[in-house]
C-alpha positions, 0 to 999 in steps of 0.5 A, spaced: 776 765 415 779 770 418 783 770 425 780 777 427 779 778 434 774 784 438 780 789 438 782 788 431 775 790 429 775 796 434 781 798 431 779 798 424 772 801 426 776 807 429 781 808 423 775 808 418 771 813 422 777 817 422 779 816 415 772 817 412 768 821 417 761 819 420 758 822 414 761 817 409 762 811 413 755 808 413 755 808 405 762 805 405 760 800 410 754 798 405 758 798 399 763 793 402 757 789 405 754 789 398 761 787 394 762 781 399 755 779 398 756 779 391 763 775 391 760 770 396 754 769 391 758 768 385 763 763 389 756 759 391 754 759 384 761 757 381 760 751 386 753 749 384 755 749 377 761 745 378 757 740 382 752 740 377 758 738 371 761 733 376 754 730 377 753 730 369 760 727 368 758 721 373 752 720 370 755 720 363 760 715 365 755 710 369 752 710 362 758 708 358 759 702 363 752 700 362 752 700 355 758 696 355 755 691 359 749 691 354 744 694 359 743 687 362 746 685 369 747 692 372 749 694 379 744 698 383 748 704 382 748 704 374 741 702 374 739 708 378 743 712 373 740 709 367 733 710 370 735 718 372 737 719 365 731 715 362 727 720 366 731 726 364 730 724 357 722 723 357 722 730 361 725 733 355 721 730 350 714 731 354 713 738 351 714 736 344 709 730 344 703 731 339 697 731 343 
């Protein structure tokens, strides 16, 4: 990600030690690490949400194609999408079935 070598990190570490002092340096490092971790987690969550939405859009498009073909003589990809959607619909209706 960043092209930082050993000597650059050493200079940054020495500067941080001189500026913050040995008392505040560990707290500043923890704060920086927590901030980086939260940004990384947010980016990962965003990426997963986008991938999920793209998958939903793909399934929706495949369902449109299948409906246009009358749900007959479908390609394996379309059949798999229709089966996935049917299973999802059944799982959603499962809690509401009368016992």
